[in-house]
N, C-alpha and C positions, 0 to 999 in steps of 0.2 A: 504494500500500500504506500503511495508516494506522500510526500510532505504536504502538498496542497490539499489532498483529500483529508489528511489527519487534521489540518488546521480548520478546514470547513466543517468537519464532523464535530470538532471541539466547540467551534462557534455555534453550531446548530444545537449542541447539547446545552451550552450555556443559555442560549436564547430560550430553549424549551424550559429549562429550570427556572428562568426568570418570569416567563410569561404564563406558564400553565396554570398557576393558582388563580389568575384573574379572569373571570368570565368575559370581561370586555375584550380580552385579547384572543378569544376563540378563533375568530376569523384569520388572525395573523398566524396562529399555530397551524390552522388548517392549510393556509397557503404554503407554509414552510414544509409541512408533510408532503403536499402535492409537488412542490419544487424538488425536494429530495427524491421522491418517487420517480419523477421524470428524469432526473439526472442518472439514477440507477439504471433505468431502462435504456437511456441513450449510451451510457458507458458500457453496458453489457449487451451489445447488439445481437450477438449470436444467441444468447439465452432468451433475450426478449423475443427475437423472431421465432425461436422454437416454441416458446410458451404461447405466444399470440397465434401462430399458425395452427398449432395443435388444438388450442381452445376454440378458435374460430371455426375450424372444420367440425369439431365435436358439437359445438353449439348449433351450427348450420344443420347438421344431421338431425339433432334433436328437434329443431324448429320444423323441419320438413316432416318428420315422423309425427309430431303433434298435429300438423296440418292434415296428414293422412288419417290419423285416428279420429280427429274431429269430423272429417268427412264421412268416415265409416259409421260413427254413432249418430250422424245427422240424417241418415237415410230415412226417407218417408215421413219425417217429423213435421214437414210443412203442411200435411193434411190436418185440417182442424179437428176431425173426429178420430185421428189415428189411434188414440187410446182405446177406442171402442170397435175398431175394425179388425176382423179376424178372417182367416182363410179356412174353409172347410177342408179337412184332410181325412183320408180314409186309412184305417189300419186293417189289413186283411191277412189271410193265410191261404197259401196255395200249396197243396201237397205237403202240409206240415211246416212250410217255410213262411214265417211272418214277414210282412213288408209294409211300408208306408207309401202312400201315393197321394200326391197333392192334386191330382186331377179328379174331377167329378164329372157327372153327366149333366143333362139339362134339368133333371127333376129336383136335385138336392136343394137348390136355392129356393124355389117357390114352395116346395113341400115343407121344408123345415121352417121357413118364415111364417107360413100359415098355421102350422100345427105345434110349434114349440115356443112356449112363452119365453120372452126375453130377447127374441130376435125381432128387430124393427124393420129391417129392409135388407135387400140383397142386390148384388150385381154380378153377372157372369162375364167372363173375359175369354175370348177365343182368338187365338192368333192364326192367321192364314195369309195367303197372298192372292191378289187379284191383278188381272191384266187391265192396264189403263191405256187408252189411245189418245194421243195428242198429235193432230195432223195425220201424217202417214206413219209416225213412229208409235210402236207398241212397247210398253215397258211393264214388267212385272214388279209390283211394289208390295211390301209388307203392310198388312192391315190388321187392326184390332177390331173384332166384332164384339160389341158390348150392349148391355141393356140400357134403356133410356134413363135409368137411375144413376148412371155413371158419374155425372157431375154433381149430383146431390150427395154422393158418398165421398168422392175424391175431390180435393181442392186444387184442381188445375184451373187457373184463371182464364176467362174468356176475353179476347180482344174485341170480338164482334159476335153477335148472336145471343140467343136466349138459352141458358143452361137447362131450363125445365123442358123445353120443347124441341131442341135441336136434333135429338135422336129418336123422335117419335115416328117420323115418316120413314117408310121402307126404303125409298130411294133418296136418302139424305146422306151427306158425308161431312165430317168435321175434319179440318186440317190444322196443323200447327202453323205458326207464322212462317217458319222456314219452308215448309212444303207449299204454303200458299204463294210465297214469293217465287219459289221455283216454278210453280205451275202457271201463275198468272202475272208475275212480276210485281205484285203488290200484296199487302196483308189485308186489304179491303176486298175480300173475295166472296162475301155472303151474297147469294143469288146467282153466282156463276155456276156453270155446269161442267162436269167431267164425264167422259165416256168410259163406261166400265163393261167388260165382257160378261155377259150372262148367257150361259150355254154357248151358242155359236155366233151370237150377235152382240154388238155394243149398244148399250142403252144409256141415256143421260141420267146422271145423279146430280142433285143440287147441293151446293155448299151451303150449309145452314149455320155454321159457326166457325170461327177461327180462334184457336187458343194460343197461349204463349208456348214456347218450346218447352219440352219436358225438362225439368231440372236434372242435372247429371247425378244428383243424389236421390233419384227416384228409382225404385225397382220396376215400376210400371213405365215402359217406354213406348211411345207411339209417334207416328207422324200423320197417320190417317186413322180415323175412327168411322165405323159404319154400324148401323143397327143390327143387332143379333136376331136372326130369324130362327125359330125353333122348327126343325123338320117334323113332318107329320109322324114319322116312325119313331121319333124320340119322345112322344107324349104318353106312351104306354108304360105300365109298371116295369116292364122288362128293361127299360132304359136306366133303371137304378144301377144296372151293371155295365153301363157304357161310360167310359171315362175319356173325356177329350178336352176339357176346359177347366179354368180356375173359377171358383165361386167364392166371393167375399160376402160377409154379412156384417151388419152393424148391430151391436148389442145395446140394450138400454142401460142407463146409469147404474141400476141396482143389480144387473145380471152377474152371475158367477160363471165364468167360462167352464170350469170343471164340471159343475152341476149341469150346465147346458149340454156339454158333450155327452154326459150320461143320458140325458133326456132325448137327445138327438138319436143316439144309438137305439134306445128302446123303441122310439117311434119307427125308425128305419126297419128294425127287425119285424115289427108287426105289419107295417105297410108293404114290405117287400117279400113277405113270407110266401104268399101264393105264387108270385112271379118266380121266386127262387126254386120252389118245388117243380114248377112247370119246366124250367130250364134243365133241372136235373133229369127229368123224365125225357125231355127232348134230346138232350145231349148227355147220355149216360157216360159216366167216367170223366166228366169235365174237370173234376178235382178241386173246384174252388168252394169256399165256405162263406157264409154270411160273416162279415167283419164288423167293424165298429167305426164310429166317426169321432173326431175331436177337433177342437178349434186351435189354430195356430195364430198367435198375435202377428199383426202385420209388421210390427217393429222387429220381429225375430226372423223374418223371411230373408233379409239380405245376408245374414251371416249364418244361415242354417247349413249345417253339414250333413243333414239327414235327407232333406227334400230339395229337389232341383228347382232352378228358376226357369220356367218354361211358359208357353202360352202368353207371351207379352211381357213376362217378367225377365229382367236382365240384370246384369251387374252383380250376380251372386258372388259372394266373397266367402272368406273363412276367417274366423278369429285368429287362426294360425298365422295369417299374413301379418296382422297387427302385432302379434307376439314376436315374430321373427324380425320384422322391421324395428320394433321397439328394442329388441335385444341388440341388434346391430348398432342402433343409435346409442344405447347405453354403453356398449363396448367402446365405441369410439370416444364418447365423452369421458368415460372412466379412464381410458388410457391417456387422454389429454390431461386430466387432473393428476394422474399418476406422474406424468412428465413434470408437471408444475412442482409437485411435492418433492420429487426426486432431485430436480435441479436446484430447487431452493435450499433443501437440506444439504446437498452436496456443496453448494457455494457458501454454506454457513461458516465454514472454516475461514474463508477469505474475508468474511464480514465480522469475524469474531473480535478483531481489534477495535473496529468501529463500535460494536455493541459494548465492549468493555469500557471504552472512553466515555460513551454516553452514560453508562451507569456510574462511573467515577464522578462525573460532573453533576450528578443529581437526577438523572433520568430513572424513572421507576418502571416496573415490569408492565404495568397497565399502559403506559405511554408507548412502550415498545410494541406491545401487542396491537395497539391501535395503528401504529405506523405500518407494521408489516401487513396487517389486514387491509389497511388503506392501499398499500402497493398492490395487493392481490385484487382489490376492487378496481383499481385503475387499469391493471392489465386486462382483467375480465371485461371491463367496459369497452376498451379498445377492441378486444376480440369479439365482443357482442355486436358492435357496430359493423365490423367486417363480416361477421356471420350473417347479419341481415342482408348485406349486399351479396354475399356468396349464395345464400338461399334463393334470392331472386334470380341470380344468374343460372343456377343449377336446376331451377324448378322445371323447365321444359324436359331436361334429361330425366329428372325424377318422375315426371308424368309418364314418360315412356316405360321406365322401369316398373312402375307400380300400376300401369294401365289405368291411369286417372286422367281427368281433365281439369286439374286444379289451376286456378288463376292466381296471379300475383296479388290481386286485390284481397284474396282470402287471408293473406298474411296479416292484414290490418284489422281482422275481426277482433272485437273488444275482448272476448274471452281468450282468444289466442294471444293477444298482446299481454294480457294479465299473466297467462301461462308462461310467456317468454320472460317477463320480468321476474316471476318466481324462479324460473330456471336460472336466470342470471344471478340472482341473490344466492340461491343454493349452491351454484357452481363456485361463486366467489368465496363463500364461507368454507365449502369443502376443500377447495384448492389452497386456501390460505390459512385455515385455522391451525392445522398441525404444525406447519413451519413457523407460524407466529409464536405458538407455545414453546417450541424447541428453541428458537433463536432468542426469545426474551428471557429464557432461563439460564443463560450462560453466566458463569462466575467471572466477574471482571478481573480478578487477580490472575486466574488461570489463563484467560484469553490474552491479557497484556504481556504475560511472561511466557507465552507459547507453551503452556502446560495443558492446554485445552484438549479434551478428548470427547468426541460425540458418542455418548453411550447409546448403543442400540441402533444408531443411525445407519451403520453399514448393513445390518440385518434387514432393516426396513427397506433400504434401497434395493437390496438383492431380491427381497420378497416381491416388491412392486415390479421389478424387471421380469421376474418369473411370471407374474400374473399377466403383464402386458403381452408377452410372447406366447403364453398359453392361449389367450383369447385369439391372438393373430393366427397362431398355428391351427387352432380349431377351425377358424373360418377358411383357411387355405385347404385343409383336408376336406371340408364340406364343399368347397368350390370344385376341387378335383373330382370328388365323388359325383356331384351333380353333373359335371361335364361328361364323365364316363357314362353315367346312366342315360343322359340325353343322347350321347353318341350311340349308345346301344339301341335306344328306342328308334332313332332315325336311320340307322345304318344296318340294322339286323335284316337278314334276308326274310321277307315276309311269306315266302313260299309261292310267290307268283311274280310275274314280270310286268311292272307298271311303267316302264320307260317309254317315253314318247306316246303315251296314251292320253288322248284328249277326251274329256267328258262333256257332252252337250246335253243340257236339260231340255226336255219337252214333255210337259204334263199331258196325261191322257193320250198317250201315243198308242194307237191301235196296231194290231199285228200287220194289217194290210199297209198302213202308213209306214210302219217301221221297215217292212221289206222293200217298199218302193224307195224310201229315203236312203236305205243302206245300199241298194243297187246303184243309185245315182252317185253316191259317194265313191263307190269302188271303181267307177269309170276313170277316176283321176289317178295317174301313175304314182303320185306322192303318198297315196293312202294304201297301206298294206292290208288292213283288215278292218271290219266294223261289226259291232254286235249290239243289239238293244238289251236293256235290262230295266227292271223296276227301279224306281227312285228309292234311295236310301236302302235300309235293310228292314224288311217287314219281319214281325214276329207273330207266330200263330201256334196252334196246337193240333195234334192229330192222334188217332188211336192206332195201336199196333195189334197184331194178331193175338198177343197175350192179353188183350183188353186193357193194357196200361196206356196212359196218356203221356205224350212227350211234347215239350215245348222246343221250338227250333226257329232259326232264322230262315225265312222263306224267300227264295230268289226265283224270279221269272226271267229266263234268258232264251237265247236261241242256240243252235248247234255250233256257232262260231265262238261263243264266249270262252269256254274252257281252253281251246287251243290258242286263241289270241292272247290270253293272259298267262299262258303256259302253266296252267294248273294241272298237275299230273293225275290221270285216272289210273288208280292202282289195282282196281278190280273191275271186271265187266267192260263196258264200253261207254263212249260218249253218245249224246243225242245224234241222230242222223236222219237226213231226208229220205234215206232208203227205207226207213221204218215209219210209215205214216202214223202209226199208233203212238209214237213217242210224244206227239203233241196233246194227247188226250189221256194216256194211261201210264206213262213212264216218269220216273223220278231218279235223280242221282243224289246221293247223300255223302257226307264227309265222314272221316274216321271217328270223330267225336259222337256223331249220330249213332253209328254202329255200336260204339262202346256203351253209350247210355241205353240203347235199346237192348243190349245184351245178346246181340246176334253173333253167332259163330259163322254162319253162312249168309251174308246179307243179300246176295243176288237172288231175286225172285220173291223176297219178302214183301208183304203188303202194308201200305200206309193208308189208313182210312181217314179221309178228311170229313169227319162226321158232320161238321157244320154245313158242308155243301153236298153231303151224301154221295161222295165220290171216292173210289178206291184206286190207288196207283201201285205199280210194281217197281221195285228197285232194279235198275238195269246197270248201275255202276257205282263205284265208290271213289271219291277223290281224296287225295292226301290232304290232311289238315293244313290250312294256310290261315294267315292272320287277315281275315276279311274286315275285322275291326282293328282299332289301334292296339298296340302292345300294352296299353293300360287296362285292357280287358282280356279275360281268358277266352280261348277258342271254345265256342259252344257248338251244339248240334246245328247243322246247316243242310238245307234241302233245296235242290234245283228242279225246276219244272219248266216245260214249254207250253203249259196249258193256255188255251186261247180265252179262258175266262178272265184272265188278268191283263190289264193294259200295261204297257211299258211306261217308263218315266224319264229315260235318258238313253243316249247313244254313246257307246264306247268306241273310239276311233283310233286305230294304231297308224301313226304316220311315220314316214321315213325321216331319220334324223337330219338328212342333208336337204330336206325340202319343207322345213317347219313353217316358214313365213308364207310360202305359196300355198301350202296345204290348208293353213288356217284361213286364208282369204277365200279359198275354194269352198271350205266347209261353211263359212258364213254366207257366201253367195247362194249355195245350194239350199241351205236352211231357209233363207228368205224366199226362195223360189217355191219351196214346198209348203212353207208355213208363213205366209206373208203377214198375218196379223198376230203372230206369236212372238213374245220377247226372246231375244237370242242372248245366250251367255255360255261361256265355256270355262273350263279349268283343267289343268293337267292333273292327272290322277295322283302323281307323287306329291304335288303341292297340296292337294286336298288332304292327304294323310298327314302332312306336316302341321296342319291346323289343329290336329288333335293334341299336339305337344306344345301349344303356345304357353301353357302354364309352366312347364319345365324350362322352356326357353327364357321366360321372364325371370324365374328364380335363379337360373344360371347367371344372368346378368346382375341381379341384385346381390347375390352372395359374393360374386367376383368384385363388385363395387365395394362392398363392405370389407372384404379381405384386403384390397388395395389400400383403403383408408387406414385400417388398423395397422397394417405393416408400415405404411408411410409414417404415421404418428409415432409408432413404437421406435422406428429407426431414427427419426430426428431426435427423440428423447435419448436413445442410446448414444447417438453422436454427441449430444451435449454432455452426457456423463463421461464419455471417452475423452472429450476435450478437458474436462475438469480433472479427470484422473491423470492425464498427461501433464497438466499444469502443476498438480500437487507433487508429481514425481520428477519434475524438471531437473532438479539438482542431482537426484539419484541417477537419472539417465545420463547426465554429464559425467558423473563419476564412473559409471559402468563403461562408457565409451572410452574414457581415458585409460581404463584398465584393460581395454581390448575387446569389449563386447561388440558383436556384429549387429548390423541393422536387423537381420532376421531374428536374432535372439531377443532384441528389445521389443520388436513388434509382437513376438510370441508372448513375452512377459505381459505386455499391456493388453493383449487380446484374450489371454487364457481365462481370466475370471469371467469375462462376459460370455465366452463360448460355453463354459460350464453351466451358466445360468440358462442359456438358450437350450442346451441339451436337456436340462431338467424340465423346462417348460414343454419341450417336445414330448417327453415321456408322459407328462400329465395330460396334455391335450390329446395324445394318441389314445390313451385309455378312455378318456371321456367321449371322444368322437366315435370310437368303435361301438359303444353302446348306443349313442344318439343316432348315428347314421344307419345302423342296422334296423333300428325301429322305423326310421323313415323309409327305408327300402322295402319294408314289409308291406307298404301300400301298393306295391307293383307286383302283379302276378308273374311278370317276366322282368328280371332284374339282374344286375351285375352282382358279383360277390366281392366284398371288400378284400383286398389283397395287399401284399407287401409293397407292390409297385407304387400304389397311391401314396402310402406312407413314406416310401423312399423318396419320391419326388417332392413331397411336402417337406420332409426333413432337410433334404439337400437345398431346396429353395430358401427355407428360413435361415439355415446356416450360412449359405452364401451371402444372403442379404445382410445378415448380422455381421459377418466377417468383413464385407466390403465397407459397411458403415463404420466399424471400429478401426479397421486397418488404415483407412484414410488418415485419421488423426494420429494413429500409432506410428505410421511411416513418417509423417511430417515431424513428429517429435524425435524419432530415431535418427533422422538425417540432419537434424539441427546441429550447429557447431557446438562442441562440448564447452568451449570457453564461455559462450553466451549463456549456456545452461548453468554453469557453475557460478556465474555472477548474479543469478536470479535471487531476489529476496523473497 
């Protein structure tokens, strides 16, 4: 410590001793504290940068996570009656297996509202798509079909129109402001018409209202609303057992949801009993049982892990996302605070003489605690301001990572601002309280005569370094594991060839249309093969000769589908035009179907579609392939060429050297054959990748967290290595004079840090093995944790730590020994 600093410290101590007792001098004392704090920050630029950078990153992470959590808990709270809105949910049992289903039929809403006391109103929500014509263009758009009570239950504000009557007329349509502007160029669209396909013709629908755009924190999302029409065949008691839409009910103020659920179930079992017995007689062996109903609060829908978001409900999340993101933010902030404590305590030896002088000239412990806490608050205040700027800059990236649409304006929410201030105060106290207590407790005689020894400080520093790198290592192992699992999901051979396969959707595609369209496509030399198929994957049930019932995925294809997709037929044969009966009596099944059916010789076995009173014979067995994503197990699958089912899409195999030209030809041919149908296409392999969007997002999030924790840990370790080298400067000079090599000095300065990093790896590897195995259990097809992942993680962490420490160690080792020996 130089003479100027000693003089200034003495003067500061004298001024404190003279001014502290007088309340009128409080402002002067505060200014002196502030001045000394700024001088310390300016004099120690490296440590100031490390602390401010670490804290600002940690605080920015915490701010963004608070923003995320606020958005999560705010879902649907804008509805005025949300505390009384519930969704009707079914609990059933099929072949002894219990299940929950959020779908209902058309009957549940009106029947329960009329017959169960406590329910005041209902609204049904059905998601579908309709073809809209504008000029010569036809576009398929998602539509929500809802009851006329929609706006009396949900609080979506109207810009134009009457909420009570806008959905009463059959041919009425309600648009959001965004859709109205897209369709008509203005939000003043009431009275205008839109052409909607009904059967084979387009008919006019009148815009009766325009609403504001759906809030992003709403589980109900729509751009177009149309009145829900109840089909005639859905009015009978048998429709108790049809499930295709969401039903919401509003309870009165005194209603108890649990008691109402029991009353709903009792009424349902009485009202549906006759229909249930009729179905059992008609479809013997159907295997389902009368279940029960319960009410799910609307506020629980967004984060439900048990029930899906479907039929107009979107943005389903999981509490796990909030937990993981909060954990990452806590890790980063904790590591930044650890850096602060570590560096402050490590630098305490250099400030010991300053503290000793202050105590000698009359400074008491309370004053020193206030000063050091003041320095902590100042540093945190600077970091906090930088964190706000950083959060605003990073928010677009954070939105991509978290799949959100959060705006910068959300950061200025009153509750969030209060949360940020609390976060600032807590961080300041946590980061500065322990160093203030330690530094203010030094004995002035020991510090002035260099007899000072920091009791327990070394152990604390080591413990905190181990904690830092344990957290960082844990995130690195998690990152590598998620990357490996994602790579496995996206690169595993699915059992078929989807390369250069284009899928074109066409609803209600008849067999005659499919054949004509296919033949037109095959005339182009860039198209190798084509095959129609039903849209998505249907699920149905059939009976076997043993009178048992089996559930399976039901596919309608033609004879070109299996060869085009290179799905191997391992027993029997494929469909063939040489056998006309294949289109009416033949089916092909997969290995899982055979296994579940218990067949030893599947060829010639009968599958009875009792719902349609038709029987089919098995002519072939295909090898199991992943027709769904690897997130789901392969189940029984059955292929048919029956003409009773329409197709819904065309699979087209194109030559890889003629992609652009082939796509242009496909589009042109589609419009020639279906001039009033919307055209869209997707490559089959890209369609499969959409099933892994969650894994892709978490891969990025965990990587982001790992990079941040490693960065903050490393800058903290760098600061400590600088201090370590400074404290041993004279020792290094002596060793060099006595012949020590640069390598030996670097090893000496790095050895203790490497030991701590190795200990942190041991702890993190043990914890991650348990945590990640639990996570992998969610996947039916998964990687196995192996030594390679841990080897890569360990090598990465060690290399990063060595590079961080070695930089300063080499700098100290190559310094001239004469300069080192002259250091005071």
